[in-house]
VMD Tcl script that builds the backbone (N, CA, C; Angstrom):
set m [mol new atoms 303]
animate dup $m
set s [atomselect $m all]
$s set {name element resname resid chain x y z} {
  {N N MET 1 A 1.099 -1.167 -0.105}
  {CA C MET 1 A 0.120 0.277 0.305}
  {C C MET 1 A 0.997 1.244 0.076}
  {N N LYS 2 A 0.569 2.188 -0.961}
  {CA C LYS 2 A 1.657 3.222 -0.940}
  {C C LYS 2 A 0.827 4.158 -0.212}
  {N N ARG 3 A 1.907 5.296 0.581}
  {CA C ARG 3 A 1.625 6.138 1.640}
  {C C ARG 3 A 1.070 7.549 0.822}
  {N N ASP 4 A 0.333 8.394 1.323}
  {CA C ASP 4 A 0.058 9.428 1.333}
  {C C ASP 4 A 0.852 10.389 0.427}
  {N N TYR 5 A 1.926 10.642 0.949}
  {CA C TYR 5 A 3.022 11.687 0.120}
  {C C TYR 5 A 4.044 10.902 -0.998}
  {N N GLU 6 A 3.635 9.094 -1.275}
  {CA C GLU 6 A 3.720 9.022 -2.442}
  {C C GLU 6 A 2.474 8.963 -3.793}
  {N N ILE 7 A 1.234 9.261 -3.017}
  {CA C ILE 7 A -0.154 9.508 -4.413}
  {C C ILE 7 A 0.199 10.928 -4.454}
  {N N LEU 8 A -0.093 11.844 -3.127}
  {CA C LEU 8 A -0.106 13.325 -3.516}
  {C C LEU 8 A 1.362 13.675 -3.454}
  {N N LEU 9 A 1.582 13.904 -4.571}
  {CA C LEU 9 A 2.818 14.713 -4.603}
  {C C LEU 9 A 2.890 16.154 -3.971}
  {N N TYR 10 A 1.995 16.916 -4.829}
  {CA C TYR 10 A 2.379 18.552 -4.455}
  {C C TYR 10 A 1.014 19.035 -4.830}
  {N N PRO 11 A 0.267 20.041 -4.233}
  {CA C PRO 11 A -0.703 20.834 -4.790}
  {C C PRO 11 A -0.510 21.749 -5.889}
  {N N ILE 12 A -1.585 22.089 -6.652}
  {CA C ILE 12 A -1.314 22.778 -7.741}
  {C C ILE 12 A -2.043 24.479 -7.483}
  {N N LEU 13 A -1.071 25.220 -7.325}
  {CA C LEU 13 A -1.763 26.576 -6.687}
  {C C LEU 13 A -1.809 27.846 -7.685}
  {N N THR 14 A -2.520 27.745 -8.674}
  {CA C THR 14 A -2.658 29.003 -9.889}
  {C C THR 14 A -3.412 29.383 -9.394}
  {N N GLU 15 A -3.985 30.660 -9.976}
  {CA C GLU 15 A -5.267 31.741 -10.194}
  {C C GLU 15 A -6.166 31.125 -10.631}
  {N N LYS 16 A -5.903 30.412 -11.418}
  {CA C LYS 16 A -7.905 29.419 -12.069}
  {C C LYS 16 A -7.797 28.072 -10.797}
  {N N MET 17 A -7.120 27.791 -9.942}
  {CA C MET 17 A -7.608 26.749 -9.037}
  {C C MET 17 A -7.540 27.455 -7.831}
  {N N LEU 18 A -7.388 28.715 -7.674}
  {CA C LEU 18 A -7.741 29.477 -6.180}
  {C C LEU 18 A -8.950 29.599 -6.211}
  {N N LYS 19 A -9.543 30.430 -7.748}
  {CA C LYS 19 A -11.030 30.865 -7.836}
  {C C LYS 19 A -11.880 29.363 -7.335}
  {N N LEU 20 A -11.473 28.728 -7.792}
  {CA C LEU 20 A -12.238 27.244 -7.915}
  {C C LEU 20 A -12.237 26.524 -6.761}
  {N N GLN 21 A -11.408 27.055 -5.632}
  {CA C GLN 21 A -11.539 26.593 -4.110}
  {C C GLN 21 A -12.266 27.498 -3.658}
  {N N GLU 22 A -12.434 28.427 -3.682}
  {CA C GLU 22 A -13.229 29.891 -3.266}
  {C C GLU 22 A -14.969 29.522 -3.412}
  {N N SER 23 A -14.942 29.174 -5.098}
  {CA C SER 23 A -16.721 29.388 -5.344}
  {C C SER 23 A -16.871 27.816 -5.794}
  {N N GLN 24 A -16.163 26.460 -5.899}
  {CA C GLN 24 A -17.194 25.452 -5.936}
  {C C GLN 24 A -16.314 24.270 -5.042}
  {N N ARG 25 A -15.177 24.560 -4.447}
  {CA C ARG 25 A -14.453 23.729 -3.336}
  {C C ARG 25 A -13.543 22.872 -4.043}
  {N N LYS 26 A -13.436 23.132 -4.954}
  {CA C LYS 26 A -12.123 22.145 -5.932}
  {C C LYS 26 A -10.883 22.448 -5.885}
  {N N TYR 27 A -9.798 21.608 -5.859}
  {CA C TYR 27 A -8.908 21.577 -5.157}
  {C C TYR 27 A -7.582 20.346 -6.272}
  {N N ALA 28 A -7.037 21.251 -6.717}
  {CA C ALA 28 A -5.680 20.015 -7.915}
  {C C ALA 28 A -4.582 19.830 -7.242}
  {N N PHE 29 A -3.779 18.765 -7.138}
  {CA C PHE 29 A -2.923 18.110 -7.115}
  {C C PHE 29 A -2.200 17.586 -8.048}
  {N N LYS 30 A -0.956 17.314 -8.443}
  {CA C LYS 30 A -0.143 16.691 -8.815}
  {C C LYS 30 A -0.124 15.283 -8.320}
  {N N VAL 31 A -0.264 14.356 -8.863}
  {CA C VAL 31 A -0.407 12.798 -7.923}
  {C C VAL 31 A 0.529 11.986 -8.734}
  {N N SER 32 A 0.415 10.798 -8.257}
  {CA C SER 32 A 1.386 9.413 -9.004}
  {C C SER 32 A 0.846 9.212 -9.986}
  {N N SER 33 A 1.556 8.791 -11.067}
  {CA C SER 33 A 1.115 8.353 -12.443}
  {C C SER 33 A 0.095 7.035 -12.494}
  {N N GLU 34 A 0.809 6.150 -11.189}
  {CA C GLU 34 A 0.072 5.190 -10.926}
  {C C GLU 34 A -1.370 4.921 -10.304}
  {N N ALA 35 A -1.007 6.005 -9.470}
  {CA C ALA 35 A -2.487 6.414 -8.759}
  {C C ALA 35 A -3.611 6.276 -9.231}
  {N N ASN 36 A -5.124 5.454 -8.774}
  {CA C ASN 36 A -6.188 5.558 -9.331}
  {C C ASN 36 A -7.123 6.698 -8.301}
  {N N LYS 37 A -8.065 6.568 -8.779}
  {CA C LYS 37 A -9.076 7.607 -7.996}
  {C C LYS 37 A -9.306 7.484 -6.514}
  {N N ILE 38 A -9.655 6.143 -6.122}
  {CA C ILE 38 A -9.914 6.012 -4.763}
  {C C ILE 38 A -8.614 5.401 -3.834}
  {N N GLU 39 A -7.685 5.814 -4.558}
  {CA C GLU 39 A -6.115 6.027 -3.784}
  {C C GLU 39 A -5.975 7.379 -3.713}
  {N N ILE 40 A -6.407 8.468 -4.556}
  {CA C ILE 40 A -6.434 9.071 -4.416}
  {C C ILE 40 A -7.030 9.873 -3.296}
  {N N LYS 41 A -8.697 9.780 -3.362}
  {CA C LYS 41 A -9.696 10.123 -2.500}
  {C C LYS 41 A -9.364 10.102 -0.872}
  {N N ASN 42 A -8.621 8.456 -0.669}
  {CA C ASN 42 A -8.516 8.027 0.790}
  {C C ASN 42 A -7.333 8.940 1.096}
  {N N ALA 43 A -6.325 9.327 0.214}
  {CA C ALA 43 A -5.079 9.990 0.524}
  {C C ALA 43 A -5.433 11.380 1.047}
  {N N VAL 44 A -6.280 11.826 0.225}
  {CA C VAL 44 A -6.851 13.711 0.505}
  {C C VAL 44 A -7.668 13.280 1.928}
  {N N GLN 45 A -8.078 12.380 2.056}
  {CA C GLN 45 A -9.133 12.251 3.283}
  {C C GLN 45 A -8.189 12.314 4.536}
  {N N ARG 46 A -7.291 11.515 4.820}
  {CA C ARG 46 A -6.652 11.146 5.836}
  {C C ARG 46 A -5.482 12.133 5.825}
  {N N ARG 47 A -5.193 12.851 4.624}
  {CA C ARG 47 A -3.886 13.849 5.093}
  {C C ARG 47 A -4.466 15.063 5.634}
  {N N PHE 48 A -5.827 15.180 5.132}
  {CA C PHE 48 A -6.319 16.841 5.439}
  {C C PHE 48 A -7.366 16.710 6.180}
  {N N ASP 49 A -7.906 15.316 6.530}
  {CA C ASP 49 A -9.115 15.239 7.627}
  {C C ASP 49 A -10.500 16.324 6.792}
  {N N VAL 50 A -10.652 15.816 5.509}
  {CA C VAL 50 A -11.599 16.443 5.096}
  {C C VAL 50 A -12.636 15.241 4.269}
  {N N ALA 51 A -13.799 15.350 4.201}
  {CA C ALA 51 A -14.818 14.603 3.169}
  {C C ALA 51 A -14.974 15.024 1.486}
  {N N VAL 52 A -14.120 13.974 0.941}
  {CA C VAL 52 A -14.338 14.248 -0.481}
  {C C VAL 52 A -15.185 13.539 -1.079}
  {N N GLU 53 A -16.353 14.590 -2.187}
  {CA C GLU 53 A -17.250 14.123 -2.530}
  {C C GLU 53 A -16.963 13.567 -4.024}
  {N N ASN 54 A -15.607 14.255 -4.724}
  {CA C ASN 54 A -15.695 13.627 -6.199}
  {C C ASN 54 A -13.945 14.044 -6.862}
  {N N VAL 55 A -13.821 12.969 -7.348}
  {CA C VAL 55 A -12.624 12.827 -7.824}
  {C C VAL 55 A -11.996 12.875 -9.578}
  {N N ARG 56 A -11.388 13.673 -10.010}
  {CA C ARG 56 A -11.584 13.894 -11.267}
  {C C ARG 56 A -9.872 13.540 -11.588}
  {N N ILE 57 A -9.698 12.954 -12.869}
  {CA C ILE 57 A -8.286 12.615 -12.891}
  {C C ILE 57 A -8.086 13.126 -14.483}
  {N N ILE 58 A -6.677 13.570 -14.686}
  {CA C ILE 58 A -6.426 14.255 -16.406}
  {C C ILE 58 A -5.003 14.022 -16.260}
  {N N ASN 59 A -5.024 13.159 -17.518}
  {CA C ASN 59 A -3.151 12.714 -18.024}
  {C C ASN 59 A -2.628 13.789 -18.671}
  {N N VAL 60 A -1.722 14.669 -18.431}
  {CA C VAL 60 A -1.728 15.856 -18.947}
  {C C VAL 60 A -0.311 15.565 -19.536}
  {N N LYS 61 A -0.193 15.763 -21.300}
  {CA C LYS 61 A 0.922 15.564 -21.619}
  {C C LYS 61 A 2.218 16.148 -21.692}
  {N N GLY 62 A 2.975 16.282 -21.566}
  {CA C GLY 62 A 4.678 16.927 -21.579}
  {C C GLY 62 A 4.445 17.400 -22.814}
  {N N LYS 63 A 4.924 18.921 -22.940}
  {CA C LYS 63 A 5.198 19.557 -24.391}
  {C C LYS 63 A 6.347 19.011 -25.228}
  {N N SER 64 A 6.835 19.283 -26.585}
  {CA C SER 64 A 7.596 18.789 -27.097}
  {C C SER 64 A 8.087 20.386 -26.832}
  {N N LYS 65 A 9.445 20.264 -27.168}
  {CA C LYS 65 A 10.304 21.474 -27.173}
  {C C LYS 65 A 11.628 21.546 -27.815}
  {N N GLN 66 A 12.290 22.435 -28.198}
  {CA C GLN 66 A 13.581 22.673 -28.966}
  {C C GLN 66 A 14.268 23.863 -28.960}
  {N N MET 67 A 15.663 23.969 -29.067}
  {CA C MET 67 A 16.288 24.705 -28.592}
  {C C MET 67 A 17.390 24.662 -29.605}
  {N N ASN 68 A 17.720 25.771 -30.190}
  {CA C ASN 68 A 18.819 26.270 -31.031}
  {C C ASN 68 A 19.760 26.170 -30.606}
  {N N THR 69 A 20.825 25.362 -30.529}
  {CA C THR 69 A 22.245 25.412 -29.891}
  {C C THR 69 A 23.295 25.401 -30.903}
  {N N ARG 70 A 24.310 25.659 -30.469}
  {CA C ARG 70 A 25.934 25.856 -31.420}
  {C C ARG 70 A 26.000 24.220 -32.629}
  {N N ARG 71 A 25.536 23.226 -31.643}
  {CA C ARG 71 A 25.577 21.995 -32.409}
  {C C ARG 71 A 24.198 21.425 -33.195}
  {N N GLY 72 A 23.321 22.724 -33.597}
  {CA C GLY 72 A 22.160 22.711 -34.533}
  {C C GLY 72 A 20.653 22.810 -33.307}
  {N N ILE 73 A 19.904 21.749 -33.708}
  {CA C ILE 73 A 18.838 22.044 -32.821}
  {C C ILE 73 A 18.672 20.986 -32.144}
  {N N THR 74 A 18.366 21.018 -30.837}
  {CA C THR 74 A 17.972 19.880 -30.137}
  {C C THR 74 A 16.673 20.013 -29.505}
  {N N ARG 75 A 16.181 18.754 -29.540}
  {CA C ARG 75 A 14.687 18.400 -29.643}
  {C C ARG 75 A 14.539 17.762 -28.151}
  {N N GLY 76 A 13.370 18.029 -27.340}
  {CA C GLY 76 A 13.393 17.307 -26.423}
  {C C GLY 76 A 11.788 17.340 -25.471}
  {N N LYS 77 A 11.573 16.671 -24.704}
  {CA C LYS 77 A 10.091 16.783 -24.498}
  {C C LYS 77 A 9.933 16.804 -22.712}
  {N N ARG 78 A 8.850 17.800 -22.375}
  {CA C ARG 78 A 8.928 17.906 -20.822}
  {C C ARG 78 A 7.733 16.588 -20.309}
  {N N ALA 79 A 7.932 15.808 -19.372}
  {CA C ALA 79 A 7.616 14.640 -18.976}
  {C C ALA 79 A 6.157 14.716 -18.862}
  {N N ASP 80 A 5.555 13.531 -18.961}
  {CA C ASP 80 A 3.895 13.570 -19.237}
  {C C ASP 80 A 3.625 13.286 -17.213}
  {N N TRP 81 A 2.477 13.839 -16.774}
  {CA C TRP 81 A 2.139 13.705 -15.177}
  {C C TRP 81 A 0.540 13.590 -15.554}
  {N N LYS 82 A 0.271 13.351 -14.006}
  {CA C LYS 82 A -1.036 13.159 -14.164}
  {C C LYS 82 A -1.550 13.836 -12.899}
  {N N LYS 83 A -2.604 14.834 -13.230}
  {CA C LYS 83 A -3.602 15.681 -12.130}
  {C C LYS 83 A -4.882 15.188 -11.656}
  {N N ALA 84 A -5.219 15.476 -10.395}
  {CA C ALA 84 A -6.199 15.168 -10.233}
  {C C ALA 84 A -7.167 16.868 -9.421}
  {N N ILE 85 A -8.464 16.234 -9.940}
  {CA C ILE 85 A -9.069 17.525 -9.098}
  {C C ILE 85 A -9.990 17.022 -8.195}
  {N N VAL 86 A -10.142 17.649 -6.833}
  {CA C VAL 86 A -10.731 16.936 -6.041}
  {C C VAL 86 A -12.135 17.883 -5.678}
  {N N THR 87 A -13.136 17.620 -5.682}
  {CA C THR 87 A -14.044 18.242 -4.850}
  {C C THR 87 A -14.552 18.264 -3.544}
  {N N LEU 88 A -14.463 18.593 -2.536}
  {CA C LEU 88 A -14.677 18.439 -1.181}
  {C C LEU 88 A -16.442 18.809 -0.942}
  {N N LYS 89 A -17.069 17.822 0.161}
  {CA C LYS 89 A -18.241 18.358 0.508}
  {C C LYS 89 A -18.394 19.515 1.009}
  {N N GLU 90 A -19.830 19.985 1.266}
  {CA C GLU 90 A -20.226 21.261 1.728}
  {C C GLU 90 A -19.561 21.348 3.224}
  {N N GLY 91 A -19.013 22.708 3.508}
  {CA C GLY 91 A -18.585 22.763 4.846}
  {C C GLY 91 A -16.911 22.506 5.132}
  {N N ASP 92 A -16.300 21.725 4.292}
  {CA C ASP 92 A -14.992 21.352 4.461}
  {C C ASP 92 A -14.142 22.582 3.168}
  {N N ALA 93 A -12.617 22.410 3.809}
  {CA C ALA 93 A -11.719 23.412 3.006}
  {C C ALA 93 A -10.482 23.072 3.795}
  {N N ILE 94 A -9.809 23.187 2.405}
  {CA C ILE 94 A -8.266 22.732 3.178}
  {C C ILE 94 A -7.303 24.039 2.785}
  {N N ASP 95 A -6.191 24.497 3.931}
  {CA C ASP 95 A -5.755 25.718 3.899}
  {C C ASP 95 A -4.435 25.528 3.755}
  {N N PHE 96 A -3.949 25.848 2.273}
  {CA C PHE 96 A -2.602 25.147 2.185}
  {C C PHE 96 A -1.280 26.296 2.863}
  {N N PHE 97 A -2.175 27.772 3.226}
  {CA C PHE 97 A -1.050 28.467 3.530}
  {C C PHE 97 A -1.479 29.133 5.161}
  {N N GLU 98 A -1.555 27.625 5.602}
  {CA C GLU 98 A -1.811 27.718 7.209}
  {C C GLU 98 A -0.391 27.619 7.769}
  {N N GLY 99 A -0.377 28.788 8.833}
  {CA C GLY 99 A 0.946 29.187 9.457}
  {C C GLY 99 A 2.041 29.509 8.759}
  {N N ALA 100 A 1.775 30.096 7.529}
  {CA C ALA 100 A 2.458 30.935 6.800}
  {C C ALA 100 A 2.575 32.416 7.177}
  {N N ALA 101 A 3.536 33.042 7.680}
  {CA C ALA 101 A 3.859 34.547 8.083}
  {C C ALA 101 A 3.876 35.440 7.031}
}
mol reanalyze $m
mol bondsrecalc $m
mol representation Tube
mol addrep $m
């Protein structure tokens, strides 16, 4: 059984997600590529002591990049990753900035 920190890698804190947190109780996390919805739901509930209503998963494809160097064009690709958007039940919230000065 995986531990919570192996499933939930870190929260995604963008302007869009901060608006969704306030209006729709949705929180986004970068998660392990092997994690499924049930593991993600259990990890969030245990780690933050909240009730999870819904989990949606998105497989994000890495961007292709190229760079001009002295030796010619170097091509590469960013890694693929998995994002989970978790909806909490009414009245629950996660405070990522707790204890920040």
